[in-house]
C-alpha positions in Angstrom: -14.8 9.9 -11.6 -12.5 7.4 -13.2 -10.8 4.2 -11.5 -7.4 4.1 -11.2 -6.9 0.5 -11.6 -9.0 -0.1 -14.8 -10.1 3.5 -15.7 -13.9 2.2 -15.4 -16.8 4.5 -14.2 -16.5 5.2 -10.5 -20.1 5.9 -8.6 -20.5 7.4 -5.2 -22.0 5.4 -2.4 -22.5 5.9 1.3 -21.0 3.2 3.5 -22.4 2.7 7.3 -19.9 2.0 9.8 -20.5 1.2 13.5 -20.3 4.8 14.4 -21.1 6.7 11.2 -21.9 6.7 7.7 -19.3 8.0 5.0 -19.2 8.4 1.6 -16.8 6.1 -0.7 -16.5 5.6 -4.5 -16.8 2.0 -6.1 -15.8 1.4 -9.7 -18.6 -0.4 -11.6 -16.0 -2.7 -13.5 -13.5 -3.9 -11.0 -15.2 -3.2 -7.6 -12.6 -1.0 -6.4 -13.3 1.0 -3.4 -11.9 4.5 -2.2 -12.7 6.5 0.7 -10.8 9.2 3.0 -9.0 6.5 5.0 -8.2 4.5 1.9 -6.5 7.5 0.1 -4.9 8.7 3.5 -3.0 5.5 3.8 -2.0 5.2 0.1 -0.4 8.5 0.6 1.4 7.5 3.7 3.0 4.6 1.7 3.9 6.7 -1.1 5.7 9.5 1.2 7.4 6.7 2.9 9.0 5.3 -0.3 10.3 9.0 -1.2 12.1 9.0 2.2 15.8 8.3 1.7 16.8 4.9 3.1 20.2 4.1 5.0 23.0 2.1 3.3 22.1 -1.5 2.6 24.3 -4.5 3.9 26.1 -5.9 1.2 27.4 -9.6 1.2 31.0 -9.9 0.0 31.5 -12.1 -3.0 33.7 -15.3 -1.9 33.2 -14.9 1.8 33.5 -18.0 3.8 31.1 -19.6 6.2 32.5 -19.9 9.8 31.9 -23.3 11.2 30.9 -23.5 14.8 33.7 -24.3 17.4 31.7 -26.8 19.5 31.0 -30.0 17.8 
């Protein structure tokens, strides 16, 4: 497997959690780690970026700032 960041060699490792052991991939060059949870979260972020966003508030050019009425 090839690392997404540096294109280095990824090796499979077993990581012990509090409740279970899980398999992960670690890059020998940069130390990047990928497991099921990391991949799931990365896919969720990509899906959020693809969703259309509402209109943005645009500041008017030359708008005057209002002064407070009470001094």
